[in-house]
C-alpha angles and dihedrals in degrees: 000000000000091000092051090050091051091051092049092049091049094053094043091052092046094047092050093052090045089051090051091052091047090050091053096044096050097044094098093050095051103055110162095023115122115257093236091052091048090051093051091048090051092051091047091050093047092051093050093044090052094059097076090045090060090065097059095035095055093040090057093043098048104024112024100039095046090050091050093048095046093044091214094138137040113271092232091058092047091052091047091053091049090049091052090050090049090054092050091048091048092052091050090046093054092045090053091051096044101042106024110028093036097049109018103037103029096030095225116173102192130080116298119244118269110291098225106025109154095237092052092046091053090047089051092049090051093047095047093039093052096057093040092049091047092051091047091049091053091049093049091048090049091048090050092049090048090050091051090048091050090048090049091050091048091051090047092050090047093051092046091050091049092048091050090049092050092048092046087054092048094052097056089042090056092043092050092053094047094047088054088057092050091047091054091052093044091055088055089049088234119185087221093070096091091050091051091048089053092050090047089052090056091049092049090049088055092049093049099047107022109030091062090068120098091241139357131194120275088240090061092049091050091047088055090052092047091053091048092049090051089054092052094045090059090053100046098032114181094354090077128069115195124186115185115184123187129190105171126161094187120022094184093062107130120246135170110270121253091015099128103025096077089062089055091047090051091052091056100039098046099023118031096028091053095046118095097197137039113327135196138198120192118193125186123183122183130176122182122166094335097315110119121198117187120184124179125176131179136173124238141181115278093229095046123093088244126211103352119203096246132165094296097056094040090054092049091051090054094044090052090052091051100041108032124046093187111052140117126204117192121184121193113192107184127169095264104012135054118197135178124194115189124182121185134176097217090197089065091070110144117245101232 
């Protein structure tokens, strides 16, 4: 329906401008005729003169262009067909001018001008060619815009699919780490096991129903981190010192879900869990006017491999590349300390 409406609007606009030109050209030959009558005659003439042009225009739009794009026929044969159609259109065009416009519309009584005089043929070619070329130009522009829109949608779908894949990898990675914690406590027959299972249930509920969203509030992301830290505190008890500082000017600022949690997971899995003595994790989150700074630091054993860049961190790196144009991720892997400094302009979030 939209396409039909566009075609109608195109031909109405063309016919009106053609009528205006006809009205101007015939003014000197219609001295004494009322202006309203002249205008109606010009509109009548423009409508009738447009009919032959439809033939060539739609042949080129729906026969010539598709053949060229598909490449199913030789270009010479396609051009030959278009030339034949132009000749047929030109003959009809001249017949309309000589025997309808000349006698019926303008009420001439003398002999009509020669049917195929060279000057009139050239004028007809220019007249027909102008509207056909204009219609073809509009179609090609529309096809190009449609192609760009399809390409944009394909890129969008690809990025969405990749983000879902990365998040689906992150979730099992988190679950695997947490189940290991529960397993360790279960082997010790710890009374804390039911409480950890309940907290894990809350975290999984968040992952199932919230992490699938495009963005969540920073407050929700921090709540997720708080719950995870509570889980780990139960496991490590007094051996672990956690400091979590927050300096947030707007807790409802939107962020990509599961963006910060993998850094916390990494600090436990490859820091605290591999440390034989007292361990610490220091977390500092700041948000000022859309600029998020996230710093996490943990100690590790000198002889250990430290905080390895496993699935979680690799996924976060890729998510940052996809979602935030303006970000900086710095990783400091020193003999006894592992530190991550992440800076993000949350307003640079990609519109996927």
